[in-house]
C-alpha positions as a printed NumPy array, in Angstrom:
array([[113.255, -25.383, -64.007],
       [111.966, -26.943, -67.235],
       [109.23 , -24.317, -67.397],
       [111.797, -21.545, -66.844],
       [114.048, -22.907, -69.609],
       [111.063, -23.194, -71.921],
       [110.045, -19.587, -71.254],
       [113.651, -18.482, -71.626],
       [113.959, -20.315, -74.919],
       [110.861, -18.63 , -76.261],
       [112.186, -15.247, -75.197],
       [115.621, -15.812, -76.731],
       [114.068, -17.035, -79.987],
       [111.911, -13.925, -80.144],
       [114.907, -11.732, -79.27 ],
       [117.16 , -13.266, -81.921],
       [114.411, -12.971, -84.514],
       [114.002,  -9.289, -83.627],
       [117.728,  -8.633, -83.795],
       [117.945, -10.276, -87.188],
       [115.114,  -8.126, -88.51 ],
       [116.827,  -4.993, -87.212],
       [120.219,  -5.86 , -88.584],
       [121.616,  -6.824, -85.198],
       [120.946,  -3.499, -83.441],
       [119.047,  -2.971, -80.148],
       [116.071,  -0.757, -79.291],
       [117.112,   1.425, -76.38 ],
       [113.837,   3.344, -76.456],
       [111.67 ,   0.466, -75.131],
       [110.953,   1.051, -71.404],
       [111.521,  -1.558, -68.75 ],
       [108.7  ,  -2.743, -66.482],
       [109.179,  -0.032, -63.884],
       [109.217,   2.684, -66.514],
       [106.119,   1.178, -68.126],
       [104.248,   1.274, -64.809],
       [105.395,   4.816, -64.043],
       [104.428,   6.031, -67.481],
       [100.936,   4.537, -67.584],
       [ 98.247,   6.097, -65.381],
       [ 96.517,   2.716, -65.079],
       [ 99.466,   1.309, -63.121],
       [100.287,   4.133, -60.686],
       [ 99.63 ,   2.021, -57.572],
       [101.635,  -0.845, -59.065],
       [104.557,   1.561, -59.549],
       [104.269,   2.676, -55.908],
       [104.069,  -0.928, -54.77 ],
       [107.156,  -1.953, -56.738],
       [109.122,   0.811, -55.098],
       [107.73 ,   0.15 , -51.592],
       [108.488,  -3.551, -51.987],
       [112.093,  -2.892, -52.993],
       [111.575,  -4.641, -56.318],
       [112.678,  -1.761, -58.555],
       [116.12 ,  -3.256, -59.075],
       [114.698,  -6.639, -60.033],
       [112.141,  -5.279, -62.487],
       [114.621,  -2.923, -64.153],
       [117.116,  -5.764, -64.532],
       [117.746,  -7.723, -67.72 ],
       [115.132, -10.393, -67.026],
       [113.447, -11.503, -69.117],
       [110.209, -11.612, -67.134],
       [106.497, -11.75 , -67.734],
       [104.501,  -9.443, -65.489],
       [100.77 ,  -9.805, -64.936],
       [100.143,  -6.166, -64.035],
       [ 97.109,  -5.233, -61.88 ],
       [ 95.5  ,  -1.887, -62.697],
       [ 94.73 ,   0.793, -60.128],
       [ 91.101,  -0.386, -60.14 ],
       [ 92.341,  -3.903, -59.319],
       [ 94.354,  -2.58 , -56.371],
       [ 91.37 ,  -0.538, -55.152],
       [ 89.246,  -3.714, -55.152],
       [ 91.982,  -5.575, -53.251],
       [ 92.085,  -2.92 , -50.54 ],
       [ 88.327,  -3.335, -50.064],
       [ 88.646,  -7.121, -50.055],
       [ 91.424,  -7.062, -47.433],
       [ 89.813,  -4.158, -45.555],
       [ 93.042,  -2.144, -45.454],
       [ 94.207,   1.206, -46.787],
       [ 96.742,   1.705, -49.542],
       [ 99.174,   3.071, -46.966],
       [ 98.793,  -0.078, -44.864],
       [ 99.411,  -2.276, -47.895],
       [102.499,  -0.325, -48.956],
       [103.825,  -0.405, -45.387],
       [103.505,  -4.194, -45.095],
       [106.64 ,  -5.05 , -47.05 ],
       [106.375,  -8.814, -46.457],
       [102.837,  -9.017, -47.776],
       [103.622,  -6.607, -50.586],
       [106.641,  -8.521, -51.857],
       [104.749, -11.826, -51.623],
       [101.86 , -10.454, -53.658],
       [104.014,  -8.653, -56.253],
       [106.368, -11.584, -56.827],
       [103.301, -13.753, -57.39 ],
       [102.626, -11.615, -60.507],
       [106.075, -12.119, -62.046],
       [107.083, -15.148, -64.117],
       [110.634, -15.846, -65.248],
       [110.922, -15.696, -69.035],
       [108.989, -13.72 , -71.648],
       [105.619, -15.353, -72.348],
       [103.584, -13.572, -75.002],
       [ 99.861, -14.274, -75.292],
       [100.398, -16.879, -77.994],
       [102.746, -18.865, -75.745],
       [100.653, -18.889, -72.556],
       [100.326, -22.564, -71.474],
       [ 96.548, -22.683, -71.142],
       [ 95.205, -24.715, -68.224],
       [ 98.632, -25.614, -66.932],
       [100.408, -24.605, -63.754],
       [102.401, -21.391, -64.068],
       [104.989, -20.862, -61.365],
       [105.809, -17.232, -60.487],
       [109.151, -16.169, -59.042],
       [107.551, -15.885, -55.599],
       [106.57 , -19.572, -55.574],
       [103.166, -21.189, -55.63 ],
       [101.317, -21.354, -58.906],
       [ 98.366, -20.049, -60.875],
       [ 96.807, -20.954, -64.204],
       [ 95.392, -19.197, -67.249],
       [ 92.387, -20.468, -69.207],
       [ 90.579, -19.312, -72.288],
       [ 86.948, -18.437, -71.545],
       [ 85.259, -17.413, -74.754],
       [ 87.651, -14.905, -76.236],
       [ 89.031, -13.815, -72.855],
       [ 92.088, -15.045, -71.01 ],
       [ 91.25 , -15.621, -67.333],
       [ 93.766, -16.16 , -64.553],
       [ 92.86 , -18.359, -61.545],
       [ 95.031, -17.593, -58.55 ],
       [ 95.991, -19.746, -55.574],
       [ 92.806, -18.776, -53.747],
       [ 90.656, -19.714, -56.74 ],
       [ 89.844, -16.096, -57.448],
       [ 89.704, -15.145, -61.122],
       [ 91.144, -12.139, -62.95 ],
       [ 90.685, -11.25 , -66.61 ],
       [ 93.656, -10.272, -68.751],
       [ 92.47 ,  -6.995, -70.259],
       [ 95.552,  -6.258, -72.412],
       [ 98.261,  -8.577, -73.646],
       [101.756,  -8.337, -75.049],
       [102.809,  -4.897, -73.863],
       [106.508,  -5.154, -74.653],
       [109.158,  -4.   , -72.214],
       [112.891,  -3.96 , -72.695],
       [113.164,  -6.816, -70.207],
       [110.077,  -8.868, -71.031],
       [106.368,  -8.679, -71.662],
       [103.482,  -7.257, -69.627],
       [ 99.844,  -8.359, -69.516],
       [ 97.311,  -6.095, -67.767],
       [ 94.833,  -7.782, -65.366],
       [ 91.716,  -6.466, -63.67 ],
       [ 92.288,  -8.126, -60.286],
       [ 95.26 ,  -8.486, -57.968],
       [ 96.28 , -12.13 , -57.733],
       [ 96.819, -13.741, -54.318],
       [ 98.849, -16.873, -53.579],
       [ 97.171, -19.836, -51.896],
       [ 96.651, -19.607, -48.157],
       [ 94.909, -22.975, -47.647],
       [ 96.295, -26.467, -48.077],
       [ 94.259, -29.409, -49.356],
       [ 92.776, -30.271, -45.963],
       [ 91.941, -26.654, -45.138],
       [ 90.37 , -26.206, -48.567],
       [ 88.18 , -29.261, -48.055],
       [ 87.219, -28.039, -44.583],
       [ 85.986, -24.804, -46.135],
       [ 83.621, -26.63 , -48.51 ],
       [ 80.466, -28.089, -46.865],
       [ 80.087, -30.684, -49.631],
       [ 83.362, -32.284, -48.444],
       [ 82.498, -32.58 , -44.729],
       [ 82.336, -36.394, -44.855],
       [ 85.647, -36.527, -46.717],
       [ 87.236, -34.374, -44.017],
       [ 85.854, -36.671, -41.298],
       [ 87.272, -39.647, -43.185],
       [ 90.714, -38.041, -43.55 ],
       [ 90.807, -37.318, -39.806],
       [ 89.586, -40.833, -38.936],
       [ 92.374, -42.323, -41.08 ],
       [ 94.894, -39.886, -39.563],
       [ 95.853, -38.586, -43.   ],
       [ 95.354, -34.903, -42.27 ],
       [ 99.054, -34.403, -41.512],
       [100.11 , -35.99 , -44.781],
       [ 97.599, -34.063, -46.887],
       [ 98.623, -30.838, -45.178],
       [102.29 , -31.435, -45.993],
       [104.412, -29.957, -48.732],
       [103.181, -32.256, -51.477],
       [102.238, -31.477, -54.096],
       [ 99.256, -33.824, -54.277],
       [ 96.247, -34.162, -56.508],
       [ 93.084, -35.251, -54.713],
       [ 90.028, -36.605, -56.473],
       [ 87.549, -35.598, -53.784],
       [ 84.227, -37.439, -53.358],
       [ 81.287, -35.342, -52.206],
       [ 79.072, -36.13 , -49.219],
       [ 76.509, -37.631, -51.608],
       [ 79.239, -39.842, -53.084],
       [ 80.179, -41.127, -49.627],
       [ 76.541, -41.735, -48.747],
       [ 76.109, -43.854, -51.873],
       [ 79.344, -45.731, -51.128],
       [ 78.186, -46.615, -47.616],
       [ 75.013, -48.112, -49.061],
       [ 77.003, -49.976, -51.7  ],
       [ 79.509, -51.329, -49.161],
       [ 76.82 , -52.155, -46.614],
       [ 78.468, -50.301, -43.735],
       [ 77.592, -47.299, -41.629],
       [ 79.798, -44.224, -41.751],
       [ 80.985, -44.837, -38.201],
       [ 81.801, -48.461, -39.005],
       [ 83.795, -47.569, -42.126],
       [ 85.681, -44.841, -40.283],
       [ 86.49 , -47.267, -37.476],
       [ 88.105, -49.671, -39.956],
       [ 91.15 , -47.462, -40.463],
       [ 93.036, -49.951, -42.634],
       [ 90.183, -50.174, -45.141],
       [ 89.499, -46.449, -44.935],
       [ 93.15 , -45.557, -45.526],
       [ 93.311, -47.849, -48.55 ],
       [ 90.221, -46.232, -50.059],
       [ 91.293, -42.647, -49.333],
       [ 94.858, -43.027, -50.625],
       [ 93.397, -44.443, -53.85 ],
       [ 91.943, -40.942, -54.366],
       [ 95.342, -39.229, -54.077],
       [ 97.856, -38.877, -56.892],
       [101.411, -37.681, -56.212],
       [102.277, -34.419, -57.94 ],
       [100.117, -31.616, -59.261],
       [ 97.835, -32.809, -62.058],
       [ 95.59 , -30.074, -63.411],
       [ 92.757, -30.871, -65.79 ],
       [ 94.978, -29.99 , -68.756],
       [ 97.609, -32.458, -67.537],
       [ 95.34 , -35.47 , -67.029],
       [ 96.725, -38.271, -69.198],
       [ 93.485, -39.238, -70.918],
       [ 93.276, -42.966, -71.55 ],
       [ 96.468, -43.734, -69.643],
       [ 96.847, -45.246, -66.19 ],
       [ 97.008, -42.725, -63.346],
       [ 98.945, -44.237, -60.44 ],
       [ 97.775, -43.299, -56.965],
       [ 99.515, -43.028, -53.61 ],
       [ 97.775, -46.295, -52.656],
       [ 99.758, -48.019, -55.427],
       [ 97.017, -48.971, -57.85 ],
       [ 95.853, -46.932, -60.808],
       [ 92.698, -45.725, -62.491],
       [ 92.   , -44.271, -65.935],
       [ 90.282, -41.079, -67.054],
       [ 88.577, -40.815, -70.433],
       [ 88.007, -37.773, -72.643],
       [ 84.668, -37.035, -70.954],
       [ 86.467, -36.852, -67.593],
       [ 84.962, -40.1  , -66.355],
       [ 87.152, -42.201, -64.059],
       [ 87.147, -45.987, -64.286],
       [ 88.426, -47.581, -61.076],
       [ 90.017, -51.005, -60.608],
       [ 86.619, -52.604, -60.057],
       [ 85.321, -51.226, -63.36 ],
       [ 83.087, -48.69 , -61.625],
       [ 82.769, -45.214, -63.134],
       [ 82.875, -41.821, -61.405],
       [ 82.442, -38.459, -63.094],
       [ 84.799, -35.569, -62.403],
       [ 82.272, -32.795, -61.794],
       [ 84.634, -29.999, -60.773],
       [ 88.265, -29.438, -61.704],
       [ 91.305, -27.435, -60.687],
       [ 90.539, -26.195, -57.18 ],
       [ 93.979, -24.813, -56.368],
       [ 95.584, -25.123, -52.934],
       [ 98.954, -24.322, -51.441],
       [100.11 , -27.93 , -51.758],
       [ 98.277, -29.229, -54.786],
       [ 94.951, -29.364, -56.543],
       [ 91.52 , -30.827, -55.865],
       [ 89.085, -32.256, -58.41 ],
       [ 85.518, -33.085, -57.333],
       [ 84.085, -36.52 , -58.163],
       [ 80.554, -37.879, -57.775],
       [ 81.459, -41.394, -56.664],
       [ 83.936, -42.97 , -54.27 ],
       [ 86.41 , -44.973, -56.36 ],
       [ 87.752, -48.308, -55.157],
       [ 90.972, -50.29 , -55.672],
       [ 90.714, -53.924, -56.701],
       [ 92.179, -55.716, -53.697],
       [ 90.066, -54.342, -50.877],
       [ 88.385, -56.858, -48.628],
       [ 85.008, -55.527, -47.629],
       [ 83.476, -56.315, -44.223],
       [ 80.753, -58.283, -46.011],
       [ 83.463, -60.715, -47.134],
       [ 84.875, -61.26 , -43.648],
       [ 83.695, -63.202, -40.622],
       [ 83.308, -61.522, -37.248],
       [ 86.765, -62.725, -36.192],
       [ 88.426, -61.681, -39.457],
       [ 86.893, -58.217, -39.247],
       [ 88.034, -57.713, -35.66 ],
       [ 91.502, -58.953, -36.637],
       [ 91.578, -56.258, -39.321],
       [ 90.911, -53.48 , -36.798],
       [ 93.795, -52.647, -34.427],
       [ 91.48 , -51.244, -31.758],
       [ 90.175, -54.779, -31.125],
       [ 93.503, -56.59 , -30.776],
       [ 92.935, -57.471, -27.09 ],
       [ 89.415, -58.677, -27.862],
       [ 90.864, -60.956, -30.546],
       [ 93.451, -62.278, -28.065],
       [ 90.643, -62.935, -25.606],
       [ 88.535, -64.767, -28.198],
       [ 91.482, -67.022, -29.049],
       [ 92.327, -67.611, -25.365],
       [ 88.719, -68.629, -24.691],
       [ 88.748, -70.799, -27.821],
       [ 85.716, -69.002, -29.23 ],
       [ 87.14 , -68.166, -32.655],
       [ 85.373, -71.069, -34.355],
       [ 82.029, -70.172, -32.788],
       [ 82.385, -66.57 , -33.967],
       [ 83.418, -67.699, -37.456],
       [ 80.407, -69.937, -38.01 ],
       [ 77.386, -69.289, -40.193],
       [ 75.626, -67.074, -37.682],
       [ 74.157, -64.574, -37.859],
       [ 75.453, -63.187, -34.569],
       [ 75.683, -59.76 , -33.012],
       [ 78.898, -58.827, -31.196],
       [ 79.196, -55.851, -28.879],
       [ 82.946, -55.375, -29.25 ],
       [ 84.945, -53.66 , -26.474],
       [ 87.959, -51.683, -27.646],
       [ 91.482, -52.048, -26.291],
       [ 90.854, -48.975, -24.136],
       [ 87.786, -50.685, -22.689],
       [ 89.842, -53.771, -21.808],
       [ 92.567, -51.65 , -20.235],
       [ 89.947, -50.025, -17.987],
       [ 88.565, -53.458, -17.062],
       [ 91.992, -54.714, -15.998],
       [ 92.314, -51.725, -13.669],
       [ 88.785, -52.249, -12.357],
       [ 89.396, -55.935, -11.625],
       [ 92.966, -55.41 , -10.411],
       [ 94.398, -58.056, -12.736],
       [ 96.887, -58.127, -15.58 ],
       [ 95.958, -58.97 , -19.153],
       [ 97.768, -62.3  , -18.838],
       [ 95.818, -63.146, -15.678],
       [ 92.526, -62.329, -17.392],
       [ 93.387, -64.36 , -20.492],
       [ 94.446, -67.308, -18.312],
       [ 91.115, -67.366, -16.442],
       [ 89.187, -69.235, -19.115],
       [ 85.87 , -69.661, -17.205],
       [ 85.676, -65.936, -16.419],
       [ 86.885, -64.974, -19.883],
       [ 84.341, -67.22 , -21.604],
       [ 81.474, -65.929, -19.478],
       [ 82.436, -62.316, -20.117],
       [ 82.927, -62.743, -23.87 ],
       [ 79.703, -64.693, -24.399],
       [ 77.887, -61.938, -22.493],
       [ 78.778, -59.681, -25.459],
       [ 77.275, -61.966, -28.12 ],
       [ 73.671, -62.306, -29.268],
       [ 72.46 , -65.362, -31.144],
       [ 70.884, -63.303, -33.91 ],
       [ 71.643, -60.171, -35.914],
       [ 70.433, -56.963, -34.309],
       [ 71.12 , -53.719, -36.169],
       [ 71.028, -50.384, -34.359],
       [ 67.564, -49.67 , -35.747],
       [ 66.349, -53.005, -34.363],
       [ 67.603, -52.562, -30.804],
       [ 64.702, -53.124, -28.349],
       [ 65.343, -49.91 , -26.462],
       [ 64.821, -50.243, -22.72 ],
       [ 63.959, -53.94 , -22.898],
       [ 65.841, -56.96 , -21.619],
       [ 68.401, -58.394, -24.056],
       [ 69.605, -61.943, -23.413],
       [ 73.137, -62.777, -24.653],
       [ 74.556, -66.244, -25.291],
       [ 75.991, -66.354, -21.773],
       [ 72.543, -65.905, -20.214],
       [ 71.536, -63.107, -17.915],
       [ 70.396, -59.812, -19.359],
       [ 71.504, -56.324, -20.238],
       [ 69.578, -53.419, -21.73 ],
       [ 70.179, -50.6  , -24.145],
       [ 68.776, -47.087, -23.819],
       [ 69.138, -43.913, -25.82 ],
       [ 71.071, -41.009, -24.326],
       [ 70.947, -38.03 , -26.651],
       [ 72.202, -39.366, -29.956],
       [ 74.062, -42.254, -28.314],
       [ 73.09 , -45.79 , -27.406],
       [ 74.081, -46.746, -23.853],
       [ 74.265, -50.306, -22.517],
       [ 73.524, -51.107, -18.871],
       [ 75.062, -54.432, -17.902],
       [ 74.092, -56.908, -15.193],
       [ 76.145, -54.99 , -12.619],
       [ 74.477, -51.687, -13.581],
       [ 77.644, -50.399, -15.181],
       [ 77.135, -48.29 , -18.293],
       [ 78.953, -48.518, -21.633],
       [ 78.457, -46.303, -24.663],
       [ 78.153, -47.851, -28.104],
       [ 80.618, -46.181, -30.476],
       [ 80.126, -47.237, -34.079],
       [ 77.174, -49.399, -35.033],
       [ 76.131, -51.735, -37.801],
       [ 79.457, -52.976, -39.129],
       [ 77.931, -55.806, -41.142],
       [ 80.102, -58.824, -41.813],
       [ 79.523, -62.165, -43.502],
       [ 78.098, -63.827, -40.395],
       [ 76.638, -60.969, -38.403],
       [ 77.134, -57.425, -37.213],
       [ 79.537, -55.586, -34.883],
       [ 78.803, -52.663, -32.574],
       [ 81.764, -51.183, -30.672],
       [ 81.789, -50.528, -26.92 ],
       [ 83.867, -48.204, -24.767],
       [ 83.541, -50.488, -21.738],
       [ 83.625, -54.246, -21.185],
       [ 80.233, -55.528, -20.037],
       [ 80.013, -57.8  , -16.999],
       [ 77.165, -60.188, -16.154],
       [ 75.308, -59.788, -12.879],
       [ 76.996, -61.191,  -9.799],
       [ 74.322, -60.272,  -7.203],
       [ 70.734, -61.41 ,  -6.812],
       [ 67.903, -59.184,  -5.596],
       [ 68.687, -59.683,  -1.91 ],
       [ 72.427, -59.149,  -2.358],
       [ 71.802, -56.038,  -4.427],
       [ 69.518, -54.591,  -1.746],
       [ 72.087, -55.465,   0.924],
       [ 74.716, -53.486,  -0.985],
       [ 72.594, -50.303,  -1.02 ],
       [ 72.305, -48.454,   2.322],
       [ 68.925, -46.895,   1.469],
       [ 67.378, -50.384,   1.583],
       [ 68.628, -51.46 ,   5.013],
       [ 65.118, -51.54 ,   6.587],
       [ 63.757, -53.415,   3.57 ],
       [ 66.486, -56.022,   4.031],
       [ 65.616, -56.319,   7.747],
       [ 61.97 , -56.777,   6.808],
       [ 62.747, -59.464,   4.218],
       [ 64.807, -61.395,   6.758],
       [ 62.145, -60.974,   9.474],
       [ 59.494, -62.333,   7.097],
       [ 61.736, -65.241,   6.041],
       [ 61.591, -64.202,   2.379],
       [ 65.301, -63.949,   1.649],
       [ 65.517, -67.376,   0.032],
       [ 62.473, -66.721,  -2.154],
       [ 63.936, -63.415,  -3.33 ],
       [ 67.309, -65.042,  -3.988],
       [ 65.821, -67.865,  -6.082],
       [ 66.339, -67.964,  -9.886],
       [ 63.169, -66.017, -10.576],
       [ 62.969, -63.794, -12.457],
       [ 61.203, -61.362, -10.149],
       [ 60.487, -57.673, -10.196],
       [ 60.681, -55.849,  -6.857],
       [ 59.295, -52.367,  -6.186],
       [ 61.669, -51.515,  -3.35 ],
       [ 60.728, -48.897,  -0.711],
       [ 63.584, -46.834,   0.733],
       [ 64.315, -46.355,   4.411],
       [ 62.487, -43.009,   4.251],
       [ 59.458, -44.779,   2.806],
       [ 59.432, -47.252,   5.699],
       [ 59.843, -44.442,   8.239],
       [ 56.792, -42.709,   6.738],
       [ 54.817, -45.984,   6.903],
       [ 55.597, -46.47 ,  10.589],
       [ 54.238, -42.969,  11.292],
       [ 51.182, -43.641,   9.126],
       [ 50.415, -46.943,  10.928],
       [ 51.392, -45.62 ,  14.347],
       [ 53.717, -48.544,  15.08 ],
       [ 57.405, -48.957,  15.753],
       [ 59.807, -50.713,  13.433],
       [ 60.114, -53.534,  15.967],
       [ 56.33 , -53.943,  16.064],
       [ 56.143, -54.099,  12.272],
       [ 58.985, -56.58 ,  11.964],
       [ 57.428, -58.759,  14.681],
       [ 54.088, -58.995,  12.827],
       [ 55.198, -61.626,  10.34 ],
       [ 51.771, -62.117,   8.779],
       [ 51.289, -58.428,   8.033],
       [ 54.926, -58.032,   7.038],
       [ 54.743, -60.922,   4.569],
       [ 51.522, -59.544,   3.022],
       [ 53.075, -56.089,   2.632],
       [ 56.387, -57.32 ,   1.241],
       [ 54.944, -59.802,  -1.261],
       [ 52.643, -56.997,  -2.468],
       [ 55.848, -55.308,  -3.676],
       [ 56.937, -58.317,  -5.769],
       [ 55.725, -59.096,  -9.299],
       [ 56.572, -62.449, -10.921],
       [ 58.596, -62.157, -14.12 ],
       [ 60.95 , -59.525, -15.405],
       [ 59.223, -56.163, -15.843],
       [ 61.597, -53.395, -16.924],
       [ 60.404, -49.821, -17.157],
       [ 59.789, -50.227, -20.902],
       [ 57.547, -53.248, -20.206],
       [ 55.351, -51.697, -17.515],
       [ 51.675, -51.995, -18.567],
       [ 50.405, -48.485, -17.867],
       [ 47.013, -48.008, -16.22 ],
       [ 46.478, -51.75 , -16.13 ],
       [ 46.197, -53.916, -12.993],
       [ 49.535, -55.561, -12.198],
       [ 49.131, -58.699, -10.122],
       [ 51.632, -59.259,  -7.318],
       [ 52.872, -62.358,  -5.493],
       [ 50.56 , -61.379,  -2.614],
       [ 47.574, -61.75 ,  -4.934],
       [ 46.297, -58.194,  -5.036],
       [ 47.167, -55.782,  -7.819],
       [ 48.207, -52.165,  -8.268],
       [ 48.394, -49.864, -11.283],
       [ 51.04 , -47.515, -12.668],
       [ 50.308, -44.378, -14.692],
       [ 52.369, -42.652, -17.363],
       [ 54.23 , -40.531, -14.805],
       [ 55.323, -43.758, -13.05 ],
       [ 53.095, -43.219, -10.031],
       [ 51.708, -46.361,  -8.372],
       [ 48.168, -46.477,  -6.999],
       [ 47.763, -49.26 ,  -4.427],
       [ 44.658, -51.094,  -3.198],
       [ 44.009, -48.342,  -0.635],
       [ 44.167, -45.585,  -3.306],
       [ 47.497, -44.405,  -1.89 ],
       [ 50.131, -43.163,  -4.337],
       [ 53.846, -43.934,  -4.486],
       [ 56.336, -42.626,  -7.014],
       [ 58.854, -44.802,  -8.804],
       [ 62.027, -42.735,  -8.393],
       [ 64.58 , -45.095,  -9.975],
       [ 63.979, -47.829, -12.508],
       [ 65.729, -50.888, -13.865],
       [ 68.339, -51.805, -11.267],
       [ 69.413, -55.11 , -12.798],
       [ 70.239, -58.218, -10.75 ],
       [ 71.044, -61.853, -11.534],
       [ 67.454, -62.923, -10.891],
       [ 65.361, -59.926, -11.785],
       [ 65.044, -56.184, -11.537],
       [ 64.477, -53.597,  -8.824],
       [ 62.534, -50.33 ,  -9.116],
       [ 62.913, -47.854,  -6.247],
       [ 59.751, -46.307,  -4.771],
       [ 59.299, -43.486,  -2.281],
       [ 56.348, -44.977,  -0.351],
       [ 55.443, -48.404,   0.981],
       [ 52.382, -49.61 ,  -0.941],
       [ 49.656, -51.577,   0.832],
       [ 47.234, -54.297,  -0.246],
       [ 43.573, -54.165,   0.691],
       [ 42.929, -54.373,   4.489]])
């Protein structure tokens, strides 16, 4: 409204000045906008469009208006750009009126009064701006397309006309959509989605966003000492940082209050100097490298550094417990830590590594165990064992994970971590699998990796594990017949290469004996079975390839790179499944019974 009154005031001042010069008379020979368009061959399509869009009455009215008038060549270029014919354009009255009204501004604005670099609001809504480039006046429309004003100050009886060489189009993308269309803002878009701000920044606004590039985010992650996934998982911190980049209202480059505080949506301010350098609340500087990217609900300026408010608490300033308390997705984990009285241990000097299950992971565990949250939190021995199974006594970053090898947590027992595509997957003591979400959230006394499943320590030894798997029923019979069940249930650790029932059936055929005969020959049975047991914990990643592996029986066998075993009789067996974890060792499944020397 203020802009309209300003334009109107300019027009009335010019009108009164003209009347005074003419002795108070009026010039009835000056054509209105419609007559101007009809009488100038350059604007024939514009004249047709005005009529087809039912705007003749408006543009022959008293006004005053300012019309930015596209030439026929401008319309021809638009038809090519939109891939439509003139007839199709003229027939689409909604589109036509939207486009035409975007070229009309209330009030008479001669060239000398054009507000350079500032938002100009046409009668159809939205905005565009006009800048001086060299000696030319250039219009930037809502889609950040530019048109040159080729003639200015063509006077009409109801305003002033400026000829332009391109049809202007109103914005069709909001701030979020605009950022999505620019590859250099892909990290910013991910951040906005992670903080659930896309709805807000797609709203009516208007907003002004100082948008950090991907390179700016990469530098910020290094500076803050967090991974992208870890920062995005800390939604409170992320939201605080992102909203510090958003200013309410539309602030074009020409409107930036140089040297004055610019208050953000987050609540704190920053300053911008004459060189377009931002100084944030921590005294850090960021350069505005691109200005005035127009959108339907505001404007975007590009910056080369993520700016920071003064009162953020970085993960590096928090303990493990404080960081988890700051992240809503770990609220049940925090309750569990308090219930198990482990908060002091996890707030100590460290460093520690915590594999942190989310609330969703805990909800799934409660269903799996058939207990309520209150029942779990009340069972302190179980809770303590489970929680300590998620903690390592040193700091292990994602790049330091011993892939495929045994990892021993504070609770004892083991689990292992393998790669699966681009993900890291944990196998716990019960051979359940959990995927690591974000990694490397470094805090004052360690590091946090998130988990989508609660890990559980092993609850079955080698014998119990074999008993629970039907394909090992003959092996279990053989172990019992040889009196080895106690040895294989002892603390160990042991590594068992476990033949399946099919493997035993093939052996019986090979030896020409029955199962009963084999099980009755305790001496032979013991020799064969102990030849399948290796002292110590040997996961797949630890297997010494093409090297003799000594067994409890005393003889050795070797394993090649394809995981084929060659026994003392030069027979070959394939390892078909590896790393079945137990409380006292590990089982590898083989498809043939291996034999020591005769």
